C-alpha positions in Angstrom: 0.0 0.0 0.1 2.9 2.3 0.8 4.0 1.9 -2.8 0.6 2.8 -4.1 0.6 6.0 -2.0 4.1 6.9 -3.2 3.1 6.4 -6.7 0.1 8.5 -6.3 2.0 11.4 -4.7 4.8 11.0 -7.2 1.9 11.6 -10.0 0.7 14.5 -8.2 4.1 16.2 -7.9 4.9 15.5 -11.5 1.7 17.0 -12.7 1.8 20.3 -10.7 5.7 20.6 -10.6 6.1 22.0 -14.3 3.4 24.6 -14.0 4.8 25.9 -10.7 8.5 26.0 -12.3 7.1 27.8 -15.3 5.5 30.4 -13.0 8.9 31.0 -11.3 7.3 31.4 -7.9 9.9 29.9 -5.4 7.7 30.7 -2.3 4.5 28.6 -3.9 6.9 25.9 -5.0 8.4 25.4 -1.5 5.1 25.7 0.1 3.7 23.1 -2.3 6.7 20.7 -1.7 6.3 21.2 2.1 2.7 20.6 2.3 3.0 17.4 -0.1 5.7 16.0 2.1 3.7 16.6 5.4 0.6 14.7 3.3 2.9 12.0 2.3 4.5 11.4 5.7 1.0 11.3 7.3 -0.4 9.1 4.7 2.4 6.6 5.2 2.2 6.6 9.0 -1.6 6.1 8.8 -1.0 3.1 6.4 1.6 1.7 8.5 -0.8 1.6 11.6 0.7 4.5 13.7 -2.2 6.1 15.8 -2.2 9.7 15.1 -3.8 12.0 17.6 -6.6 14.7 16.5 -5.1 17.9 15.8 -8.4 20.0 16.2 -7.9 20.8 19.7 -4.3 22.0 18.9 -5.6 24.1 16.0 -8.4 25.9 18.3 -5.8 26.5 20.9 -3.4 28.5 18.4 -6.4 30.4 17.1 -7.8 31.3 20.5 -4.2 32.4 21.4 -3.7 34.4 18.3 -7.3 35.8 17.7 -8.2 36.0 21.4 -7.3 39.6 21.8 -9.6 40.5 18.8 -12.6 38.5 19.6 
């Protein structure tokens, strides 16, 4: 299953990479590669059977800390 995920992510990167390189935006390219890398790592960990905690509570805490002053 890990091979299938690797092929799928590789295909997505191969499809998107030329257009990002053509635009010449290094920031967009770096952001895309970082997010795809994180998504790939999470998919592989999930496939192997590693229990991943929910991140909703952490996201809510961050938003409350950042936006708490404005709300």
